[in-house]
C-alpha positions in Angstrom: 18.5 22.0 -9.4 16.6 19.1 -9.1 13.8 18.5 -12.2 11.0 16.9 -10.4 8.6 16.9 -13.5 11.2 14.5 -15.4 12.5 11.9 -12.9 15.9 10.8 -13.1 15.4 7.6 -12.8 14.6 5.4 -15.8 12.2 2.2 -15.1 11.9 -0.7 -17.6 8.5 -1.5 -18.9 8.1 -4.4 -16.7 8.4 -1.9 -13.5 5.6 0.4 -14.2 4.1 -0.4 -10.8 7.3 0.3 -9.1 7.5 3.5 -11.3 3.8 4.4 -10.5 4.8 3.8 -6.4 8.0 6.0 -7.1 6.3 8.6 -8.5 3.4 8.9 -5.8 5.6 8.8 -3.2 7.4 11.9 -4.8 4.4 13.8 -5.4 3.3 12.9 -1.8 6.5 14.6 -0.4 5.9 17.4 -2.6 2.6 18.0 -1.4 3.5 17.6 2.3 6.4 20.5 1.3 3.6 22.5 -0.2 0.9 22.7 2.8 3.4 23.1 5.3 4.8 26.4 3.7 1.7 27.6 2.6 0.5 27.0 6.1 4.1 28.6 7.5 3.4 31.8 5.0 -0.4 32.2 6.1 0.9 32.5 9.5 3.9 34.7 8.8 1.6 37.2 7.3 -1.2 36.7 10.2 -3.9 35.1 8.1 -3.8 32.9 10.4 -2.9 32.9 14.4 -1.5 29.7 15.4 0.6 29.3 18.3 4.0 28.1 18.7 3.4 24.4 18.6 1.5 24.3 15.5 4.6 26.6 13.6 7.1 23.9 15.0 4.9 21.1 13.4 4.9 22.7 10.0 8.3 23.2 10.0 8.7 19.6 10.8 7.0 18.4 8.3 8.7 20.5 5.5 12.1 19.9 6.8 11.3 15.9 7.0 9.6 15.9 3.2 12.4 18.0 2.1 15.1 16.0 3.3 13.3 12.6 2.2 12.7 14.2 -1.1 16.5 14.8 -1.9 17.5 11.2 -0.9 15.0 10.1 -3.2 16.2 11.5 -5.9 19.7 11.2 -5.2 19.3 7.5 -4.3 16.8 5.5 -6.0 17.8 2.4 -3.9 16.6 4.5 -1.1 13.1 4.1 -2.3 12.1 1.6 1.4 14.1 4.0 3.7 12.3 6.9 2.5 9.0 5.4 2.4 9.4 4.2 6.3 10.7 7.6 7.0 7.6 9.6 5.3 5.1 6.9 7.0 6.9 7.4 10.5 6.9 11.1 9.9 3.3 11.5 9.1 2.5 9.0 11.8 4.6 12.0 14.4 2.7 14.6 12.7 -0.9 13.0 13.5 -0.2 12.3 16.8 0.8 15.8 17.7 -2.0 17.4 16.0 -3.0 18.9 19.2 -1.4 18.9 22.7 -4.1 17.3 24.9 -3.7 13.5 23.0 -7.5 13.2 22.3 -9.4 11.0 20.1 -10.5 13.7 17.3 -12.4 13.0 14.1 -9.6 14.8 12.4 -7.0 12.6 13.5 -8.9 9.5 13.0 -9.2 10.9 9.5 -5.7 11.6 8.8 -5.4 7.9 10.4 -7.6 6.5 7.6 -5.7 8.5 5.0 -2.2 7.2 6.1 -4.1 3.6 6.0 -5.2 3.9 2.6 -1.7 5.4 1.4 0.3 2.6 2.9 -1.5 0.3 0.7 -1.4 2.0 -2.5 2.8 3.3 -2.4 3.9 0.3 -0.2 2.6 -3.0 -0.3 0.6 -5.5 1.7 3.3 -6.3 3.9 3.5 -2.3 4.6 -0.2 -1.6 4.9 -0.5 -4.5 7.4 2.0 -3.0 9.3 0.7 0.2 9.2 -2.7 -0.8 10.1 -1.8 -2.7 13.1 0.2 0.1 14.1 -2.8 2.4 13.9 -5.3 0.1 15.5 -3.1 0.2 18.7 -2.7 3.9 18.6 -6.3 4.6 18.3 -6.9 2.0 21.2 -4.5 3.7 23.5 -5.6 7.4 22.4 -9.3 6.0 23.3 -8.3 4.2 26.5 -7.1 7.7 27.8 -10.3 9.6 26.7 -12.8 6.5 28.0 -14.9 9.2 29.4 -15.9 11.3 26.1 -16.6 8.3 24.1 -18.6 5.1 24.1 -17.6 2.1 23.1 -19.7 1.9 20.5 -17.7 4.7 19.1 -14.6 2.8 19.3 -16.7 -0.5 17.4 -17.9 1.8 14.6 -14.3 3.4 14.0 -12.7 -0.6 13.9 -15.7 -1.4 11.7 -14.2 0.5 9.0 -10.8 0.2 10.0 -11.1 -3.6 9.3 -13.1 -3.3 6.2 -10.8 -0.9 4.7 -7.8 -3.3 5.4 -9.3 -6.1 4.0 -10.3 -4.7 0.9 -7.0 -2.5 0.5 -5.1 -5.8 1.5 -7.4 -7.7 -1.1 -6.9 -5.1 -4.1 -2.7 -4.7 -3.5 -2.6 -8.5 -3.6 -4.2 -8.6 -6.8 -2.5 -5.7 -8.0 1.0 -7.1 -7.5 -0.5 -10.6 -9.0 -1.6 -8.6 -12.1 1.5 -6.2 -12.2 3.4 -10.0 -11.8 1.7 -11.5 -14.8 2.4 -8.2 -17.0 6.3 -8.7 -16.3 6.3 -12.1 -17.3 4.0 -11.2 -20.8 6.5 -8.4 -21.4 9.6 -10.9 -21.1 7.9 -13.3 -23.2 7.1 -10.4 -25.9 10.7 -9.0 -25.7 11.6 -12.6 -26.6 9.9 -12.9 -29.5 11.0 -9.5 -30.6 14.1 -10.3 -30.4 15.0 -14.1 -30.8 14.8 -16.2 -34.3 12.2 -18.6 -33.3 13.5 -21.8 -35.3 17.5 -21.2 -34.5 17.1 -19.2 -31.0 19.9 -16.8 -31.9 19.0 -13.4 -32.4 16.7 -12.2 -35.1 18.3 -9.2 -37.6 16.1 -6.6 -36.4 17.8 -7.1 -32.6 21.3 -8.2 -33.8 21.4 -5.4 -35.9 20.4 -3.0 -32.9 23.3 -4.9 -30.6 25.9 -4.4 -33.0 25.3 -0.9 -33.4 25.7 -0.5 -29.5 28.8 -2.5 -29.4 30.2 -0.6 -32.3 29.6 2.7 -30.6 31.5 1.0 -27.5 34.1 0.2 -29.8 34.8 3.6 -31.0 34.8 5.3 -27.7 37.2 2.9 -25.9 39.1 2.0 -29.0 38.8 -1.6 -29.0 38.8 -4.3 -31.7 35.4 -5.0 -33.6 35.0 -7.6 -35.9 32.2 -8.9 -38.1 31.8 -12.0 -39.5 29.1 -12.7 -42.3 28.0 -16.7 -42.5 26.5 -18.4 -45.2 26.0 -22.1 -45.7 26.8 -23.3 -48.9 25.0 -24.7 -51.5 22.1 -24.6 -48.5 19.2 -24.7 -51.5 20.4 -28.1 -52.1 19.2 -29.3 -48.8 15.7 -28.2 -49.3 15.3 -29.2 -53.0 16.7 -32.7 -52.0 15.3 -33.5 -48.5 12.4 -30.7 -47.9 12.2 -27.6 -45.7 12.1 -29.6 -42.6 15.6 -31.1 -42.9 16.7 -27.5 -44.0 15.2 -26.3 -40.6 16.9 -29.1 -39.1 20.5 -28.1 -40.6 20.0 -24.3 -39.7 19.0 -25.3 -36.0 22.0 -27.8 -35.6 24.2 -25.1 -37.2 23.2 -22.4 -34.4 24.2 -24.9 -32.1 27.4 -25.6 -33.4 28.3 -22.2 -33.7 26.8 -21.2 -29.9 29.3 -23.8 -28.4 32.2 -22.2 -30.3 31.5 -18.3 -29.2 32.6 -16.6 -26.2 29.7 -15.7 -23.7 29.7 -12.2 -24.7 29.7 -12.4 -28.6 26.9 -11.5 -30.7 25.3 -13.8 -32.9 22.2 -13.7 -35.0 20.4 -15.0 -38.2 20.0 -12.2 -40.7 18.6 -14.1 -43.1 17.2 -17.6 -44.7 20.5 -19.3 -44.7 22.9 -16.2 -43.5 24.0 -15.4 -40.1 26.5 -12.8 -38.7 28.8 -12.7 -35.7 29.8 -9.7 -34.0 33.1 -10.0 -31.4 34.9 -7.3 -29.7 37.4 -6.6 -27.2 39.8 -9.8 -29.5 43.0 -9.8 -31.4 42.8 -10.6 -35.1 44.7 -14.0 -34.3 41.9 -14.9 -32.1 38.9 -13.9 -34.6 41.0 -16.2 -37.0 41.1 -19.2 -34.7 37.2 -18.7 -33.7 36.0 -18.7 -37.5 38.1 -21.3 -38.5 36.9 -23.3 -35.2 33.5 -22.3 -36.5 34.1 -23.9 -40.1 35.9 -27.1 -39.2 33.2 -28.2 -36.4 30.3 -27.5 -39.2 32.6 -29.4 -41.8 32.8 -32.2 -39.7 28.8 -32.4 -39.0 26.7 -34.2 -39.9 22.8 -34.3 -40.2 20.1 -37.1 -40.2 22.2 -40.0 -39.9 25.0 -38.9 -42.4 22.8 -38.5 -44.8 23.4 -34.5 -45.1 26.6 -33.0 -45.4 26.7 -28.9 -45.0 29.9 -26.8 -45.0 30.3 -22.7 -44.3 31.8 -20.1 -45.6 32.8 -16.9 -43.5 33.7 -13.5 -44.5 35.6 -11.5 -41.8 36.4 -8.0 -41.5 37.8 -5.4 -38.7 36.6 -1.8 -37.7 38.7 0.6 -38.7 38.7 4.4 -37.3 36.9 6.4 -40.0 33.9 3.4 -40.3 30.3 3.8 -39.8 28.9 0.5 -39.0 27.2 0.1 -42.6 30.9 0.6 -43.7 31.7 -2.3 -41.9 28.9 -4.6 -42.9 29.2 -3.8 -46.4 32.9 -5.1 -46.2 32.1 -8.3 -44.4 29.6 -9.0 -47.0 32.7 -8.4 -49.8 34.6 -10.7 -47.9 32.1 -13.2 -47.9 31.3 -13.1 -51.4 35.3 -13.4 -51.9 35.1 -16.8 -49.7 32.3 -18.3 -52.3 34.1 -17.0 -55.1 37.3 -18.7 -54.2 35.6 -22.2 -53.3 33.4 -21.8 -50.5 34.2 -23.8 -47.4 36.8 -21.3 -46.2 37.3 -18.1 -44.4 38.0 -14.4 -46.0 40.0 -11.9 -44.0 40.2 -8.6 -44.6 42.6 -7.0 -41.7 
């Protein structure tokens, strides 16, 4: 059974407008099924006496709504197909409200409802298309019943139609602009929440979050999971001798050098003042050692502020074991880093 209250598809925070339209379309299809089934039930129990045309029309509405609802639940990427199908079906139902093809007030009311819903659930483009189709349809229906309606009646309708179209167009366009601005702000906030502003690498909180996801995946797929803890040697001396702005320059340059060594999928972040951490998955011990050594040598030969400053890095490396938790791996990496610093700094200590 499909759960129509807890949606199968998850939308990101910057897709709130898409989620709203998705839900409105889904609820619209549910209401179409409900209305048609109630009508069929009332006909069946002889509460309403309707001809075969009305029965078939309600059955058509129920069947089409049901099919489109199933498609929407199964395939989120068929949203626009379902949307066009729903509007086309509603248009057919409105046209078939009676067999005479007259321009009744009920039909005009449903055309107005379809116009409003087109802009709210669809977009400005879809709304304009629906508005044009409805205007042409009303004009054709009016021409077939010219004796019953005056030119003033048609003019009054098109005045309302045009005003509604313009208002809905402006509202939908402005809403889309606001939604776009909100997306951009959310992207910026996500970046600020996940990136260390000085070095441009992941901050501690976000790095640990990604490290945990990679750790869980490594446990499931039985792939290697290596963690490198890094600490800049005697970094306090840089701040004390040259000032904190010089220290910031060293941290930024260090991060850029490390990023140039790492692969695209490797996780790299700042965990403290001069402390950094790298998570590498799906790579063997030899390759991990090669990466760590390249980082060490690249940092060793890098100079700062016209050769005034020079710095090295100590690296502790450990690997995931079958019985480990992520905390176990991190503790072991810190111990490896401690050994690297204790043994003289500017070196790598690996616990395989």
